[in-house]
C-alpha positions in Angstrom: 131.8 105.6 118.0 134.2 102.5 116.1 130.3 102.0 114.6 129.9 105.2 113.8 133.4 105.6 112.2 132.9 102.6 110.0 129.4 103.5 108.8 131.0 107.1 107.8 133.7 105.4 106.1 131.5 103.0 104.2 129.7 106.0 102.9 132.5 108.0 101.7 133.1 105.1 99.4 129.5 105.3 97.4 127.8 108.1 98.8 125.3 105.8 100.0 124.4 103.7 103.3 122.5 101.0 103.6 120.3 100.5 106.8 120.4 97.5 108.9 117.0 96.5 107.8 118.1 96.0 104.6 120.0 93.2 105.1 118.1 91.8 108.0 114.8 91.0 106.1 116.9 89.7 103.2 118.3 87.2 105.5 114.8 86.2 106.9 113.9 86.5 103.8 116.8 83.9 102.4 116.5 82.0 105.7 113.1 81.5 106.3 111.6 82.4 103.4 109.4 84.9 105.7 108.6 87.2 102.6 107.7 87.1 99.0 109.7 90.5 98.2 111.4 93.3 99.7 110.6 96.8 97.9 113.6 99.0 99.0 113.7 102.7 98.1 116.7 105.2 98.7 116.2 108.3 101.1 117.8 111.1 99.1 117.8 113.1 102.5 119.6 110.5 104.3 121.5 109.0 101.5 120.7 105.1 102.5 118.8 102.5 101.1 115.7 101.7 103.4 113.1 98.5 103.2 110.1 100.5 101.7 107.8 97.4 102.0 107.8 93.7 102.4 105.6 91.3 100.8 103.5 88.4 102.6 104.8 84.7 101.6 100.9 84.5 100.0 101.6 87.0 97.8 101.8 87.0 93.9 104.2 88.1 91.6 100.8 90.8 90.6 101.3 91.9 93.8 105.4 92.3 93.4 105.0 94.5 90.5 102.1 96.4 91.5 104.1 97.8 94.6 106.7 99.5 92.3 105.8 102.6 91.3 105.2 103.7 87.6 107.7 106.9 88.0 110.4 106.2 90.6 113.5 103.7 90.8 113.4 101.0 93.1 115.9 98.1 94.1 113.8 95.1 94.9 114.6 91.0 95.8 112.2 88.8 94.5 112.0 84.9 95.9 110.8 82.8 92.6 109.0 79.5 93.1 109.0 77.5 89.7 108.6 74.1 88.7 111.9 72.7 86.8 111.3 70.4 83.7 111.5 67.5 85.4 109.1 68.3 88.1 111.2 70.0 90.9 109.9 72.2 92.9 113.0 75.5 93.0 113.2 79.2 94.1 115.2 81.9 92.6 116.5 84.8 94.6 116.1 87.5 91.9 117.8 91.1 92.6 115.7 93.5 90.4 116.6 96.8 89.9 113.4 99.3 88.5 115.5 102.2 87.1 113.1 104.9 85.8 115.4 107.8 85.2 118.1 108.5 88.5 121.7 107.8 87.9 122.0 107.4 91.9 120.2 104.0 91.8 122.3 103.2 88.9 125.4 104.1 90.4 125.0 102.5 93.9 123.5 99.3 92.5 126.4 96.9 92.6 127.5 98.2 96.2 124.0 97.5 97.0 123.6 94.6 95.3 127.1 93.0 97.4 124.8 93.8 100.9 122.7 91.0 100.0 124.6 87.7 99.9 122.5 85.3 98.5 121.3 87.1 95.2 120.9 84.4 92.3 119.9 86.5 89.5 119.5 89.7 88.7 117.2 91.8 86.2 117.5 95.5 85.8 114.0 96.9 83.8 113.2 100.4 82.7 109.5 99.0 81.8 107.0 96.3 82.8 107.3 94.8 80.2 111.0 93.6 80.9 110.0 92.2 83.9 106.9 90.2 83.5 106.7 86.5 84.8 108.0 84.7 81.3 111.1 87.0 81.8 111.3 85.7 85.3 110.6 82.1 84.5 113.0 82.1 81.8 116.2 83.7 83.9 115.2 81.4 86.9 115.7 78.0 85.4 
């Protein structure tokens, strides 16, 4: 009963609930590097953010961008590996807001991002060129 009350309260503040799975999968990506990326979508009927797609560690950035729908919004997290100028292997966790048109994604983005503790870089893209690999590389370092 208490849990339900908290849930409703959080809901009232933003109008958007976050499914527990969203955080659990993110923690796995962050701690164990179980996934290369996670794509989240807003279930508008339930008014909650859910996990839509999980990318295997071996999947590429192209696989990731291919899984974003051309005409709908999504949130995503991408674990980007890169070499620094000193040849040190590093990784950065990106939060990507793929915003096509809908205000609902723009208005609940900050609250959803706060739920994912460990985001290192945020990127907002309204078309594919705004999140191509060169952009990711320049923002990572």
